N, C-alpha and C positions, 0 to 999 in steps of 0.2 A: 229499561232507560228513564232516565229523567229530564224532561223538558226545560229543567230549569238549569243554566247553565252557572258552571262555579264562578266564584270570584275571579279566578285566574283567567278562564276563558273571554270572563265580560272584559277584561282587561285586556287580555291579548285583543280580541275584536277591535275596542277603542283604539288601539295602539296601531291598527295595522290601519284602519279608517283613517287616523290622524296623517300617516303617511301616505297613503293613496291619496287624496285630496291635493299633495304637492306634485303628483302625476295622471292629473286627470285625463279623460280622453280628448277631450275639446284642447287642451292647453299644454299636452304632451304627446299621448299615444298617436294622433291622429297623425301629425307631419312627420313623425318616426314611422308609422305604417306606410304612409304613402309612398316616403323613400325607402321602403324595404330595409330598414335599420332595426337592430335589435333593443329593446331598452333595456340597456346596459344600465345606465343611471340609476334606472330602479331596480333593476336585481342588486347591485351593486349596494345600494344602501339597504334592503331588504335583508342581504345578505350579513351587511354589516351589525344591525337588528336584532339577529337573530331568526327571523322569521321563514328562513327557505330552511332552514334545520330542525325547525320545532317537533318531529316527527322521530328524528335519529336519536340514538343513545347519548345521554350525557357525559360519558367516558369518551368518546369521540366528538365530543363540542356541538353535540345536538341539544335539544330540549328536553328530550326523552318522554315526550309525551305521543299522541298517535295520528292515525290518520284525520281523524275528526278534529284536530286541531290546525293540521297543514291544510285542510279541506277550508276550514273556515278564514285561516290567512287568504285562498284564492278567492273566496267568495268575497271579504270586503275589498279585497284589490277590484274585483272584477265591479262588483258595485260602484265603482267611481272610472269603469270602462279600462281599469288597467290590468287585466287579467295577465298573468304570466305563463304562456303556454309552456315554458320548458321548465317548470315546477312540477306538471305532469310527471315528465320524466326522468328527471336529474335525480331530486330528492323522494318523487314519491315511487316511482318503478325502481330505478336502478339503485337507489337509496334502500329499500326495502330489501330487495335482494340481496345486496352485499350484504345488508345486517343479519339476515336470516341464514344466510349459505355462503357468505364469504370466507375468506380464509385469514386468519388473525394479520397477515401481513397485508393483504387488501383493505380488511378494515382501518389498518391504522394507517394507510395511505389515501385512500377514497374518500371516507366518512367525514372526516375534518372539513375537509377542501369541497364536497357536497353541501355540507352544512353552512360553510359561513359564504358560499356564494362563489367563492374562487376558484373553482372549478366546475366542469358543466360535463356530464356524460349523458349521451342521448341514448335512444333505444333503438335497435334496427330489427324489428319482425318481418313487416309486411313484404312481399315479394309480387312480382306482376300476375304469376301465375296461380297463387296460393291465395291470395286474399284474406279472407277472416279462417282459411283453413290451414291452422297450423300444423296439421298431420300431413302436409304436403308440401311443407319448406324443403327447396332442393338446396341450399344453401349446405355444404356439408364440411364436416372437419375429419382429417384424417390423421392418425399418429405418423410420423417419423422421426424414429429415432426417439428423444428425449421430448422431441417440439409435436406444434400442431399445426397443420396446412388448412388454411379454408379458403374456399372457394365458390363463389353464388354472387348473389347479386339482390338487394333491396331497392325497393320504390317508397315514395312520400316518408322520409325519414327527417324529420326537424332538428333544425337547429346546429347541423352537424358542422356548419362554417366557425361556430362558437365554442365546440367540446373540443375536449382535451380525447375523450375518446369514446367509443361506441359498444355498449351492451348487444353483441351480436347473436342473435337466435340461430343456432345452426343446429345441423343434426348428425350424431356419429352413429356408427355400424355397432349393432350388439354380439359382439363377440358367438354368444351362443345361438343366438336364433337368426341373426344375419340380418334383421330388420334395423332402420334407422331411428333413434330417439334423439328427442332435443336435446339441446347440451348448450349452455350462455358460456359466452368467453369475451372478455374484455380487450377489446380491438383499439389500438392508438390510432389517431387520425392521420399521423404523420406515418405510419407502418409502410414499409415496403411493398406495392402490389396493391395497396387498398387507395382507391382514387372515388372523388364525388363528382357528381355533375348537378349544378344546378335546376331545378323543374319551373317551365315557365307555368307560373299559376295565373289566372284571372281574377286574384281575387287580394283583398287591401289587408295585409297584414305587415307585421313587423319582423316575424321568423320565416327563413326561406325553409322548403323542402327539396330534399338532394335523393338523389338514385344513386347505389352506394355500387362499385364493382370489388369486387375481392379475387384477385388474381395469384392464385397459391402465395397468399398472406401468410407468413411465419412465423408463431407465438410461443414463447416457453410455454412452458409444462403450467406454471402459476397463473396464465391467464383463464385458463377454466375457472368459471363459478359455479362451487357445490361439486355434486358428482356427475359424473358423464351419463350413466346409468339411472340417471333420477328421472326420468323422463319429463312429463308435463308439469309434475308438482310445482318446481322452482321458478318453471315460465308462470303458472297462474298466479304463485305468491304475490307478482308486481301487476297482474292483470287487473285484480277486485280495486286495489288503490288508481289505478289508471281511470276505471271506470266514475269511481267517487269523484275523484278532482275535476272531470270532465263534467260531472253534474253539477260541483262545485262553480266550476265557470260559468256554467251556462245559468244557473241560478242568478249569480251576481251580476250579468248581461241583463238579465231578465228585472232586477230591482233596478239597475242603472235606468234601463228604457221608461219602467214606469214612474221613475221620482222625475225623469224630465216631462214627461206627460203631464202630471201633477200639478208641476211648476208650470207649467204653459198653460193649465185650464184653469186654473186658478188668475191667472193674470188676464189672458186674454178675454174680452169684452166684445160682444157683439149687441148693439140695441140696449147697452149700458147694464148688461148683465152678462156676468163670467160664465165662459163655455163649459163649465164644469157643472154647472146648476143643471144642465139639460142631459136627462137620462140617456139619450143617444151616446153622449161623450162618458157619463159617468159610469153606464152600466157594463160598457165593454172594459174599463178599465177597473173596476172591482172584479170581474170576472178573470183578468188574465192576473191581478194581484192573488186570489184565490188558486190558481191553478199554479203560482210561481212558489207559494208558501205550500202548498200540498207537496211538491216536487222537493222541496228541501227538506221536509219532514222525514220522506224515504232516503233523501241521503244522507241525513244524519242517522236513520236506523242504520244503515250499510256500513257508516262509518264506526258506529259503536259495535254492532255486529263483528264488525273486522279483527276491530283492537281487540275484541273480546276472547278471538280465537275461533270464533263461529266461522269456519271456512265457506259452507256450502249456505247458510242464511246470509252471507256477508254477499255472495254471488248473484245470490237470485235478486235481494235487495238493490246490489249495486247496478245491477243490470237493468232494473225496472226505475233507480232513482235518474240513471244516464237519459234511459229513453223519455220519461216524463220532465226531466229539466231540459232537454233538448226542444220539446215540441213546444213547451211553456215557453221559453227564451223567444223561440222563432215569435211567436203569437204575440209577446208582449212588446217586441219591436215593432213589429207589422202596426199594433195599434198605437203606439206611441209615435211612430211616424204619422198614422191618420189623422189623430188627434191635432198634430201641426198643418195639417193641412200642406199646400205647396211647400209652405217652408220648413214640413219637415224631411225634405230632399235635397237642402241647402247645405253647404261644408259648414256652417256657421251652428245651425243646431246641433251635428255632431250625431247622427242618430244613422243614417241610410249609409256612413261609412261601415258600420257594423255589421250589415245585415250578413255578407258572407260567412265574417266570424260566427254568426249565432246560427249559420246552417251548418256550416262544418259540423255541428253537435249532432245532426240525423247521419252522418256516416263516417264519424269517426269519435272515438276511437272501434268503437265496433256500431254498424251498422242499426238500423233499428230494426229493419228485417231479419237480423240475426238475434236480436234480444226477442224479438218475437217467438224465434224458433225456440228458444232456451227456454222463454217461459212457459210456451206449449208444451213441451217436451220432460221439464224439470218441474216446473209448478203446477201444472195441470194433467201431467201423465199421459199426454197424447203419445203416439209413435211417431218416432222421428222421420222427418220429413224429407232428408236427403241423406 
């Protein structure tokens, strides 16, 4: 891969950055988040400008680029404190899976809508008793004539109130072995038997989390995405982009925090000297700058590997990028607050309100402990610990 971005990529960065300045954290996102209101105005404008679908095929209204470019969009938005969580699930996970495995009709209907942001599809995998273990998902799908009947429960599903449908991960019975295999279904949010309950979260976020209940949800045969016996291959086609996008959001937040700290350290004077001249301030900021940039490199590596078709290499790099970016963004935000002293905890400065959003990166979309398990087993060749 080249560390020199193309002219098109540079232009995309500049255009997204220009948009993001109109929707900065302090001027726009903070108030929305405190009212638990989604960032609709930013989403709609990003969609009209073509930023949400840069990774989707041109024939369906997308930009024809890759996850690298979509992560670039996320990073630049987050660098203004305006990261869009549903970019992780709607165009990155759902759009990617439908592009790779959807029927022609699913592509014709969904991809143009996901590309321009006029519709959102969210992703339902997590369950109360399965956690990160996708092999133990209990949501099941059984055939009933030409239809499918889904039953189960999902938890921590983002943005269901904004979505037209949820891409549900369920399990179907293998007729030959009797074992259950993962299968993906597009479930409309207004389907009979589909219920959502908002979860009470103790964090400041614009997007809500939901528990889903599927009680004999009847779906037509064409709700199935891909093959019912394709097992994990289809599922993991969306999980590497999810980790890359999560890393991009964390990198952007880290950049935002560092920029705010540097601005303050240059302006704030004590005894006629800017506090940024003191190594007690400058060295910690330099350290987090290094760590954010290193995590960004791994994120870019993961995106390039994914776009080139190297699934295993992308999985390793995506997990590492997600881990490193989450740790770096939390550290950068904490140091930015410390640089401001007491004022770093005020609403006007606009840093403390991001703490929970940055902290999420350690547990979602995959916990750091599961990342360490992956690296230990697959990168180091150590025995499986679970």
